[in-house]
N, C-alpha and C positions, 0 to 999 in steps of 0.2 A: 592745720591752723583752724578749720572749721570744727574738727573734732574737739580741739581745745577749748573753742568757745562754747560748744555744746556741754562739755563737762562743767564749765565755769557757771553756765546757766542752771543746769540741773543741782549744782551745789548751792547757788543762790537761792533757788526755789526750795531746796529742802530746809534752809535756815528759815525762810520766810513762813513756810507751812508748818514746820515742826517746832519752831521756837528754839532751835539748838543756838548755843552761843557761838561767837566767832572764834573762840578757843577750839571748839569742837570741829570746826570746818576743816582743820588739817589733820584730824583723826582718821586712820584708816582701820582701827580695830579697837574695840572695847572689851574689856575683861572685867565682869562684875560691876559695869558702870564706869570704870576707870579707863580713860583714853590713851591709846598708844599713837602718838603723832607720827605723820610721815617722815618727819625730820630725823626721828630716831631709826625709822627703817632705813632711810637713805644713808646715815652715818654707819649702821651696822652692815649694810650690803657692800659699801665701799670698803670697809674694814675686811669683810670675808674675801672679797675680790683680790684685794692687795696681798692678802696672806695666802691665797691659794695659788699653785703652779698654773691652774687654769686661767688666771689673771694675766699671765704673761703670753697669752695665745692670742692676744688681741684686745681691742675694746669691747667687752662683753656687753656694756652698757648701750652700744650702738644698736643693738637689736634686742629688745627687751622680751620678745617672744621667741628668741633663739633657745635651744635646748639647753646650752651651759647656763645662760642666765636664769632660766626657769629653775634649774636644780638649785642654784644659788638661792634663788628667791623663796623657794619652797623651804629650804633649810633656815633661812633668816626669819621668816614668818613664824615658824614653829618655836624657834628660840625666843623671839620677842614675846610669845603667848606664855611659854613655860616661865621666862624670867619674871613676867608681871605677876603670875600665879605664885611664884615663890616669894617675890617682894611683899605680896598681900599677905601670905602666911607668915612671913617674918613679923610683919607688923602686927598682925593679930596676937602673936606671942610676945611681943614687947621686946624683940631682939633689937639691940643697939650696937653700932660699931664705933669705937672711940678712936682718937688719933694714936693713943698708945697702942691699941690693938693693930692697927695699920703698920705702924713702925716696927712692932715686933715681928709681924709677918714679913715685912720687907728685910729685916735682918736675916730671916731664915732663908729667904730666896737668894740674897746675896751670898751667903755661906754656900748654899746648893750650887749657885752658879760659878763658884770659884773667885769671888771678889766683885767690887762695885764696878771696876772698869770693864770687866767681861759682861756684866749686866747691861751697862750703858751701850757697849759695843753691840750686843744683841738687839736692843731696843732700836738702835739706830738703823741696823741692818734690816729689820722688819717695819721701819717707818712707823714706830710707835712712840709718841712722846712721853715724857716723864709723868706729866699730869694725868694722861690717859691711863698709863700703867698703874699709877696710884689708886685710880677710880676702879681699876679692874681688881686690884688687891682687896680694896674695901669690900667689894662685891664677893670675892672669894672668902673672905673673912666672915662675911654675913651669911653666906651658904654652909659654911662649916658650922657656925653656931646653929643654925636652923637644923642642920642634920643631926647635931648633938642633942637638940631639944626634942627630936624624934626619937632617936635611940643613941645613947651614949656608947661610943665605940670603946672597945678594951682589947688591945692587941698584946699578947703576951710573948716572952722570949721564945717559949715553945712553938708558938704559932709561926714566927719568923724562922726558926731553925727547920720547922717542917716544910714550909714553902721553899727554903733554899734547897733542901734535899730532893724535893719533888721537882724541881725546875733547874736542877743543876746545870743543864744544858745552856740555860739563859746566861750563866756566868762563865761560861768557857769561850775563850777567845782564840780565833784562829791567827795565823800569821798576819801581821799588820804593818803598814807602811805609814809614815808621815811624809805628806808631800805638799808642796806648793805648785800652783798653776797660775798661767795667764790664759785666759779665755778671750779669744777674739770671736765673739758671737756672730754666727752665720747660719740663720735658719730659713731656707727657702720659702717655707710657708708664711713666716713672718714678713719676709720682703715682699711677697705676693700681696699680703694684706696692706701693707703700707702703700705699695705702688698703685693698687687698686682703691685705696681709701676705703677699706674694709667692704670691697665689692661695689661701692657706689659709683666708682669710676671705670669706664669701659676701656680695657687696653686689648689690642689684638694679641692673640696667643703667641705668635712668632716673636712679636716685639716684647711681650712680657717675659718670655724665656730667655731672650738675648739680654734683657736688662738684669735678670736675677743671675744668670751666668757671669756677667760683668761684675756684678757686686761680690759674688762668690770668690771670683778670681782676685779682686782687690784685697779682700779679706785674708786670703790664702797668701798672697804675696806679702802682706804685711807680717803675718805670723811668721813666715819664713825669714824675713828681714830681722824681726826682734830675736828670732832663735838664733841665728848666726851670731848676733851682737852679744848675747848672753853665753854662748858657748865659749866666747872669747873672753868674757869677764862676767861670771856667774854672781858676783858680789852685787851687781846692779838689779838682780832679780826682783827683790821687794819694791824697789823704786818704780821698776818697769810695771809690776803688777798694779800698783796704786795709779799709774798713769794711764795704762792701755787696757787692762782687764775689764771685760763687761760683766763679769761675775761680782758685782758690787760687794756682796757679803765678805767674800775672801780677799778682795782687792783691798779694802781697808786695813786687813791684816797682813799685807804684803804678799797676798796669794796664799797663805797657809790654809790648809784643809783640815789640819789635825791628823790624828792617826784613823786609819780606816781598813777594813777586810776587803778582800778582793771582790767579794760578791756585793759590795756596797756601792760600786761605781760601774758605769756603763762598760762593757767588755773591752772595747778598744783602749779606753783610758786605763782601766785597771791592769790589762795586759802589758802595757808600756811601763806604768808605774811599777809593777812588781818585778819587772825584768831590768829596771834602770839600777846603775851602780850609784851609792850614796853620793850626794852633792856633785852630781853631774846633769847637765840639762839634756833632756831627751829630744829627739827629732820631732818636729810638729805632728801631732796626733789629731785626726779629724773624727768627730763623734756627730750625733744629731744635734748637739748644741753649737758646733763650730769647730774651730781649730784651738788645740791647747798645746801650750808648752809646759813641760812637768820637770820638776826637779825634787828628787827624794831626798829628804834630810834626816830620817830616822827610820829604824825598824823594830818591831817587837816580835818575839816568838811565841807560839801558841801557848796558852796558860789558863789557869782557872782561877778566878778572884776569891781569896779566902773569905769565908762567912764573916769574920769580924769586921772586914771592910765594908760589907755591904749590908750588915745587920740593921743599921738606922734607916737605910733607903728602903729596905724591904718593909720596915715597920712603918714608914710614912706612906708607901705604896698601899699596904693592906688596911691601914687606917682610912686612907682616901677612898679605897673600894667600898668599905662599909658605910662611909658618908655618902657616896654616889648612890648606893642601894637604897639607903634610908630616903634620899631626896626623890628617887625614881618612884618609889611606893608613894611618897607624900603627893608627888605630882600627878600620878594616875588617879589617886582618890580625889584630889582637890579639882582636877581637870573635869571629871564627871559631874561635879556639883556646880561648876563655874558656869556663868552665862557669858558665852563669847559670841560677840557680834562683829561680823566683818562689813564695816561701813562702806568699804569700797571692795566691790566684788572681785576686782583684780587680784587681791591679796587672800581671797578665800582658798584654803588648801585644795577643796574639791575642784575648783576652776583650774587651779595650777596643775593638778594632777591630770586632768582631762587633756590640757594642752600637751603636756609630756606625752600622755599616751598616744595622742594623735600623731605626734612626731616620731616616736618610735615605730607607730604602724607604717608611717610614710617611709622611714628609713630602711625597714625590713620588707617593704613591699606587701604589707598585710599578714606576714608570717606570725607576727607577735600576736596578732588579734586571734588567730587560729589556734595558737598556743593556749590562750587565755580561754577560748570557748571549749577546747578539749579538757582543760583542767575543771571547768565548771561541771561538764558531764561527768567527770570521775568522782 
């Protein structure tokens, strides 16, 4: 509380003595005089945490000096600065995005996703609103136009065919299965975080262990109960997945995971799925995520996708690569010329890196520092 009051006092002093506007009070970074508000940072860090698997490991924001949060923070600060630099470049070049541009891009995305329903489903699974998605598409169109203003991309059929032949292994598919699953999530580490309120609550080791074992047993018992019922009547699988599965993404699709190769799943899961007979329910499978009930619904033999089927996708990919390269060069040049001010030292990349370096040194008992010193000597 004292620290919060001190920060508030310092912020007020800054306004009084520098004549900053109240609008700038919430700015954390300025790029060529243009303020990036803290609210924008908070929105982007939340979005990044929610989209990352790391976000499922607990409340990262509970410890803002924790290693995982700092890694996210470093990434987001860099992204905010680059985004602002590119927006300013687009403005200088008079680049505008119309509703017609956005609608055209949306149609392309819907086509690539396999339909509007599939897109809607994906957005829901990733907690992205339609309005947010449209804003992201608008930004995407703007960046494409900016890239084209730097260097107009031109991909020929010969370029596509060359890429296909040089990367033929990318278009070869091993044996695949299509399966549905029901996950009864059971992660001891997550349970420990919840039982100790992310380390804030003290619980005796023996008591904590007993509680975790009890919860694990309850989860396993539920999985075995559902497994037995589904073996008796597998037609209920989709309904059970929607009701019981803690894998929210697949649960909305009745547990369907689509087609996957054996090396795309954790070993225990893959072994059970590839050994299963079609349309039969497996025994309960335990993995690091919890307890799974699996039902294989289809199979595909190994094959190579013909060039004609992937030609357009290759063209889009190569075009995107050229655009990314053009934006990278533009960003590098513009960043060197830009005046970047970190109004709150918390968000200064140098300070974030120092915190990360200290934590790595602590975790490695100083070994990381020795490696850095040795590298300097060389």
